[in-house]
N, CA, C and O atoms as CSV, one atom per row, in Angstrom:
chain,resi,resn,atom,element,x,y,z
A,1,UNK,N,N,1.007,-4.233,-15.408
A,1,UNK,CA,C,1.609,-3.685,-14.707
A,1,UNK,C,C,0.884,-2.919,-14.123
A,1,UNK,O,O,-0.179,-2.530,-14.607
A,2,UNK,N,N,1.422,-2.485,-12.722
A,2,UNK,CA,C,1.436,-0.955,-12.591
A,2,UNK,C,C,2.548,-1.090,-11.095
A,2,UNK,O,O,2.820,-1.933,-10.241
A,3,UNK,N,N,2.977,0.480,-11.496
A,3,UNK,CA,C,3.919,0.281,-10.161
A,3,UNK,C,C,2.688,0.921,-8.766
A,3,UNK,O,O,1.697,1.625,-8.959
A,4,UNK,N,N,3.273,0.300,-7.231
A,4,UNK,CA,C,1.571,0.862,-7.127
A,4,UNK,C,C,3.142,1.373,-5.088
A,4,UNK,O,O,4.368,1.395,-4.974
A,5,UNK,N,N,2.420,1.530,-4.485
A,5,UNK,CA,C,3.101,2.066,-2.835
A,5,UNK,C,C,2.544,1.502,-2.458
A,5,UNK,O,O,1.331,1.328,-2.580
A,6,UNK,N,N,3.866,0.691,-1.427
A,6,UNK,CA,C,3.529,0.616,-0.111
A,6,UNK,C,C,3.159,0.610,0.689
A,6,UNK,O,O,4.094,0.788,1.470
A,7,UNK,N,N,1.873,0.473,1.465
A,7,UNK,CA,C,2.111,0.887,2.818
A,7,UNK,C,C,1.276,0.579,4.223
A,7,UNK,O,O,0.104,0.353,4.522
A,8,UNK,N,N,2.470,0.691,4.870
A,8,UNK,CA,C,2.784,-0.337,6.482
A,8,UNK,C,C,3.229,-1.668,5.887
A,8,UNK,O,O,3.059,-2.269,4.827
A,9,UNK,N,N,4.194,-1.961,7.601
A,9,UNK,CA,C,5.178,-2.285,7.877
A,9,UNK,C,C,5.831,-2.885,6.870
A,9,UNK,O,O,5.309,-2.993,5.760
A,10,UNK,N,N,7.150,-3.381,7.169
A,10,UNK,CA,C,8.500,-3.178,5.965
A,10,UNK,C,C,8.600,-2.704,5.228
A,10,UNK,O,O,9.679,-2.200,4.916
A,11,UNK,N,N,7.051,-2.553,4.230
A,11,UNK,CA,C,7.988,-2.397,2.908
A,11,UNK,C,C,7.276,-0.732,3.074
A,11,UNK,O,O,6.698,-0.282,2.085
A,12,UNK,N,N,7.361,0.201,4.465
A,12,UNK,CA,C,5.818,0.763,4.312
A,12,UNK,C,C,7.070,1.888,3.517
A,12,UNK,O,O,8.221,1.984,3.943
A,13,UNK,N,N,6.536,2.654,2.319
A,13,UNK,CA,C,7.176,3.867,1.223
A,13,UNK,C,C,7.600,3.034,-0.323
A,13,UNK,O,O,7.895,3.491,-1.428
A,14,UNK,N,N,7.523,2.191,-0.014
A,14,UNK,CA,C,8.152,0.868,-1.266
A,14,UNK,C,C,7.784,1.516,-2.236
A,14,UNK,O,O,6.764,2.134,-1.932
A,15,UNK,N,N,8.111,1.709,-3.328
A,15,UNK,CA,C,7.070,1.374,-5.203
A,15,UNK,C,C,7.546,-0.093,-5.491
A,15,UNK,O,O,8.685,-0.108,-5.956
A,16,UNK,N,N,7.262,-0.708,-5.415
A,16,UNK,CA,C,7.275,-2.100,-6.372
A,16,UNK,C,C,5.476,-1.889,-7.151
A,16,UNK,O,O,4.415,-1.300,-6.949
A,17,UNK,N,N,6.532,-3.418,-8.695
A,17,UNK,CA,C,5.622,-3.952,-9.217
A,17,UNK,C,C,4.540,-4.884,-9.264
A,17,UNK,O,O,4.991,-5.756,-10.006
A,18,UNK,N,N,3.440,-5.224,-8.943
A,18,UNK,CA,C,2.027,-5.687,-8.674
A,18,UNK,C,C,1.256,-5.372,-10.402
A,18,UNK,O,O,0.911,-4.272,-10.833
A,19,UNK,N,N,1.155,-6.759,-11.142
A,19,UNK,CA,C,0.731,-7.501,-12.004
A,19,UNK,C,C,-0.850,-7.039,-11.640
A,19,UNK,O,O,-1.576,-7.039,-10.646
A,20,UNK,N,N,-0.956,-6.546,-13.418
A,20,UNK,CA,C,-2.638,-5.538,-13.048
A,20,UNK,C,C,-3.836,-6.996,-13.128
A,20,UNK,O,O,-4.109,-7.798,-14.022
A,21,UNK,N,N,-4.391,-6.775,-11.494
A,21,UNK,CA,C,-5.691,-7.754,-11.879
A,21,UNK,C,C,-5.702,-8.194,-10.149
A,21,UNK,O,O,-6.722,-8.440,-9.506
A,22,UNK,N,N,-3.731,-8.219,-9.412
A,22,UNK,CA,C,-3.641,-8.700,-8.734
A,22,UNK,C,C,-4.283,-7.789,-6.933
A,22,UNK,O,O,-4.083,-6.592,-6.725
A,23,UNK,N,N,-5.051,-8.778,-5.855
A,23,UNK,CA,C,-5.322,-7.026,-5.485
A,23,UNK,C,C,-4.418,-7.772,-4.084
A,23,UNK,O,O,-4.976,-7.195,-3.151
A,24,UNK,N,N,-3.495,-8.589,-3.519
A,24,UNK,CA,C,-2.614,-9.475,-2.240
A,24,UNK,C,C,-1.261,-10.031,-2.878
A,24,UNK,O,O,-1.047,-10.936,-3.685
A,25,UNK,N,N,-0.256,-8.943,-2.057
A,25,UNK,CA,C,0.739,-9.685,-1.830
A,25,UNK,C,C,1.126,-10.225,-0.257
A,25,UNK,O,O,0.425,-9.981,0.724
A,26,UNK,N,N,2.201,-10.891,-0.234
A,26,UNK,CA,C,2.616,-11.464,0.421
A,26,UNK,C,C,4.459,-11.125,0.615
A,26,UNK,O,O,5.305,-11.448,-0.219
A,27,UNK,N,N,4.619,-10.704,1.386
A,27,UNK,CA,C,6.069,-10.241,2.590
A,27,UNK,C,C,6.969,-10.843,3.476
A,27,UNK,O,O,6.989,-10.335,4.596
A,28,UNK,N,N,8.024,-12.172,3.199
A,28,UNK,CA,C,8.190,-12.415,4.513
A,28,UNK,C,C,9.859,-11.689,5.310
A,28,UNK,O,O,11.079,-11.706,5.145
A,29,UNK,N,N,9.149,-11.311,5.908
A,29,UNK,CA,C,9.974,-11.267,7.386
A,29,UNK,C,C,10.314,-11.237,8.286
A,29,UNK,O,O,9.451,-10.837,9.068
A,30,UNK,N,N,11.427,-11.513,8.830
A,30,UNK,CA,C,11.546,-12.244,10.023
A,30,UNK,C,C,10.867,-11.562,11.119
A,30,UNK,O,O,11.744,-11.098,11.848
A,31,UNK,N,N,9.540,-11.251,11.634
A,31,UNK,CA,C,8.562,-10.877,12.496
A,31,UNK,C,C,8.192,-11.748,12.148
A,31,UNK,O,O,8.072,-12.483,13.128
A,32,UNK,N,N,7.479,-12.877,10.167
A,32,UNK,CA,C,6.793,-13.017,10.462
A,32,UNK,C,C,6.219,-12.773,9.272
A,32,UNK,O,O,6.637,-11.692,8.857
A,33,UNK,N,N,4.999,-13.570,8.077
A,33,UNK,CA,C,4.853,-12.947,7.180
A,33,UNK,C,C,3.497,-11.494,7.507
A,33,UNK,O,O,2.812,-11.113,8.456
A,34,UNK,N,N,3.808,-10.952,5.491
A,34,UNK,CA,C,3.031,-9.786,6.214
A,34,UNK,C,C,2.284,-9.912,4.559
A,34,UNK,O,O,2.817,-10.141,3.474
A,35,UNK,N,N,0.480,-9.592,5.017
A,35,UNK,CA,C,-0.353,-9.310,3.605
A,35,UNK,C,C,-1.122,-7.879,4.010
A,35,UNK,O,O,-1.898,-7.283,4.756
A,36,UNK,N,N,-0.143,-7.854,2.764
A,36,UNK,CA,C,-0.635,-6.192,1.871
A,36,UNK,C,C,-2.213,-6.987,0.661
A,36,UNK,O,O,-2.696,-8.030,0.221
A,37,UNK,N,N,-2.356,-5.388,0.697
A,37,UNK,CA,C,-3.943,-5.972,0.484
A,37,UNK,C,C,-5.079,-4.089,-1.080
A,37,UNK,O,O,-5.523,-2.949,-0.945
A,38,UNK,N,N,-5.031,-4.366,-1.377
A,38,UNK,CA,C,-5.169,-3.473,-2.578
A,38,UNK,C,C,-5.901,-2.378,-1.807
A,38,UNK,O,O,-6.624,-2.801,-0.905
A,39,UNK,N,N,-5.850,-0.721,-2.024
A,39,UNK,CA,C,-7.067,-0.556,-1.498
A,39,UNK,C,C,-6.555,0.765,-3.096
A,39,UNK,O,O,-5.513,0.816,-3.750
A,40,UNK,N,N,-7.891,1.649,-3.195
A,40,UNK,CA,C,-8.084,3.166,-3.727
A,40,UNK,C,C,-7.983,3.707,-2.660
A,40,UNK,O,O,-8.077,3.180,-1.551
A,41,UNK,N,N,-7.724,5.122,-2.992
A,41,UNK,CA,C,-8.747,6.158,-2.585
A,41,UNK,C,C,-7.533,7.404,-3.431
A,41,UNK,O,O,-6.485,7.684,-4.011
A,42,UNK,N,N,-9.016,7.783,-2.756
A,42,UNK,CA,C,-8.263,9.999,-3.007
A,42,UNK,C,C,-7.268,10.347,-2.400
A,42,UNK,O,O,-6.993,9.778,-1.344
A,43,UNK,N,N,-6.603,11.191,-2.811
A,43,UNK,CA,C,-5.822,11.901,-1.961
A,43,UNK,C,C,-6.380,13.790,-1.935
A,43,UNK,O,O,-6.709,13.489,-3.083
A,44,UNK,N,N,-6.671,14.925,-1.798
A,44,UNK,CA,C,-6.538,16.274,-2.222
A,44,UNK,C,C,-5.578,16.193,-3.007
A,44,UNK,O,O,-4.696,15.334,-3.005
A,45,UNK,N,N,-5.764,17.505,-4.051
A,45,UNK,CA,C,-4.695,17.465,-5.427
A,45,UNK,C,C,-4.112,16.401,-5.480
A,45,UNK,O,O,-2.961,16.737,-5.201
A,46,UNK,N,N,-4.097,14.891,-5.715
A,46,UNK,CA,C,-3.350,13.929,-6.429
A,46,UNK,C,C,-3.969,13.384,-7.426
A,46,UNK,O,O,-3.684,13.113,-8.593
A,47,UNK,N,N,-4.681,13.296,-6.893
A,47,UNK,CA,C,-6.673,11.759,-7.478
A,47,UNK,C,C,-6.433,10.565,-6.599
A,47,UNK,O,O,-6.047,10.545,-5.431
A,48,UNK,N,N,-6.960,8.870,-7.975
A,48,UNK,CA,C,-7.257,8.434,-6.952
A,48,UNK,C,C,-5.781,7.598,-7.147
A,48,UNK,O,O,-5.050,7.633,-8.137
A,49,UNK,N,N,-5.613,6.957,-6.082
A,49,UNK,CA,C,-4.009,5.832,-6.183
A,49,UNK,C,C,-4.785,5.174,-5.783
A,49,UNK,O,O,-5.839,5.274,-5.156
A,50,UNK,N,N,-3.496,3.611,-6.672
A,50,UNK,CA,C,-3.766,2.417,-6.279
A,50,UNK,C,C,-2.198,2.259,-4.849
A,50,UNK,O,O,-1.177,2.932,-4.993
A,51,UNK,N,N,-2.413,1.111,-3.430
A,51,UNK,CA,C,-2.452,1.037,-2.940
A,51,UNK,C,C,-2.018,0.291,-2.257
A,51,UNK,O,O,-2.735,0.063,-1.283
A,52,UNK,N,N,-0.640,-0.529,-2.322
A,52,UNK,CA,C,-0.376,-2.125,-1.067
A,52,UNK,C,C,-0.038,-2.070,0.327
A,52,UNK,O,O,1.031,-2.346,0.870
A,53,UNK,N,N,-1.674,-1.463,1.073
A,53,UNK,CA,C,-1.765,-1.130,2.277
A,53,UNK,C,C,-1.520,-2.754,3.098
A,53,UNK,O,O,-1.944,-3.871,2.803
A,54,UNK,N,N,-0.473,-2.174,4.450
A,54,UNK,CA,C,-0.761,-3.548,4.955
A,54,UNK,C,C,-2.462,-4.601,5.451
A,54,UNK,O,O,-3.518,-4.325,4.883
A,55,UNK,N,N,-2.417,-5.310,6.132
A,55,UNK,CA,C,-4.646,-6.178,6.044
A,55,UNK,C,C,-4.809,-4.971,7.088
A,55,UNK,O,O,-5.689,-4.114,7.172
A,56,UNK,N,N,-3.190,-5.293,8.164
A,56,UNK,CA,C,-4.187,-5.211,9.355
A,56,UNK,C,C,-4.516,-3.549,9.587
A,56,UNK,O,O,-5.377,-3.222,10.404
A,57,UNK,N,N,-3.791,-2.570,8.835
A,57,UNK,CA,C,-4.217,-1.157,9.426
A,57,UNK,C,C,-5.926,-0.717,8.638
A,57,UNK,O,O,-6.288,-1.145,7.543
A,58,UNK,N,N,-6.833,0.309,9.628
A,58,UNK,CA,C,-7.518,1.097,9.252
A,58,UNK,C,C,-7.253,1.353,8.346
A,58,UNK,O,O,-6.240,0.982,7.751
A,59,UNK,N,N,-8.399,2.334,7.825
A,59,UNK,CA,C,-8.741,2.826,5.942
A,59,UNK,C,C,-7.750,3.931,6.584
A,59,UNK,O,O,-6.747,4.126,5.898
A,60,UNK,N,N,-7.837,4.646,7.700
A,60,UNK,CA,C,-8.006,5.919,8.195
A,60,UNK,C,C,-6.385,6.591,8.117
A,60,UNK,O,O,-6.166,7.645,7.522
A,61,UNK,N,N,-5.336,5.819,8.799
A,61,UNK,CA,C,-4.104,4.960,9.169
A,61,UNK,C,C,-4.198,4.839,7.466
A,61,UNK,O,O,-3.161,5.447,7.199
A,62,UNK,N,N,-4.467,4.655,6.841
A,62,UNK,CA,C,-3.951,3.335,5.820
A,62,UNK,C,C,-3.504,5.508,4.834
A,62,UNK,O,O,-2.474,5.987,4.358
A,63,UNK,N,N,-5.024,6.097,5.024
A,63,UNK,CA,C,-4.792,7.689,3.834
A,63,UNK,C,C,-4.032,8.827,4.700
A,63,UNK,O,O,-3.467,9.770,4.146
A,64,UNK,N,N,-4.080,8.599,6.616
A,64,UNK,CA,C,-2.961,9.158,6.449
A,64,UNK,C,C,-0.978,8.952,5.585
A,64,UNK,O,O,-0.239,9.681,4.924
A,65,UNK,N,N,-0.916,7.585,6.130
A,65,UNK,CA,C,-0.074,7.153,5.823
A,65,UNK,C,C,0.472,7.482,4.353
A,65,UNK,O,O,1.652,7.769,4.150
A,66,UNK,N,N,-0.487,7.414,3.362
A,66,UNK,CA,C,0.117,7.781,1.596
A,66,UNK,C,C,0.115,9.757,1.504
A,66,UNK,O,O,0.764,10.648,0.957
A,67,UNK,N,N,-1.090,9.603,2.448
A,67,UNK,CA,C,-0.373,11.003,2.171
A,67,UNK,C,C,1.110,12.058,2.524
A,67,UNK,O,O,1.616,13.120,2.161
A,68,UNK,N,N,1.423,10.520,3.813
A,68,UNK,CA,C,3.111,11.865,4.571
A,68,UNK,C,C,4.065,11.254,3.255
A,68,UNK,O,O,5.257,11.556,3.300
A,69,UNK,N,N,3.546,10.321,1.962
A,69,UNK,CA,C,4.329,9.558,0.922
A,69,UNK,C,C,4.518,10.024,-0.335
A,69,UNK,O,O,5.144,9.743,-1.357
A,70,UNK,N,N,3.111,11.530,0.454
A,70,UNK,CA,C,3.544,11.835,-1.163
A,70,UNK,C,C,3.179,13.315,-1.456
A,70,UNK,O,O,2.787,13.900,-2.466
A,71,UNK,N,N,3.596,13.882,0.446
A,71,UNK,CA,C,4.133,15.232,0.348
A,71,UNK,C,C,5.142,16.089,-0.350
A,71,UNK,O,O,5.234,17.285,-0.072
């Protein structure tokens, strides 16, 4: 199990537990399903982190949103 940060969608900024090895998760919302995919990224001053980001978000947007949660 690992604690990961969710980026994008209705779960933005939430921290949750994802079993080790899972690379996708799905959340049901009133607006329909949201699919999150695992991404690894390097943040200056933080190091390499694991995030679950909304599948439709581009990498540069995920990086910006993730950095905001670590400020």
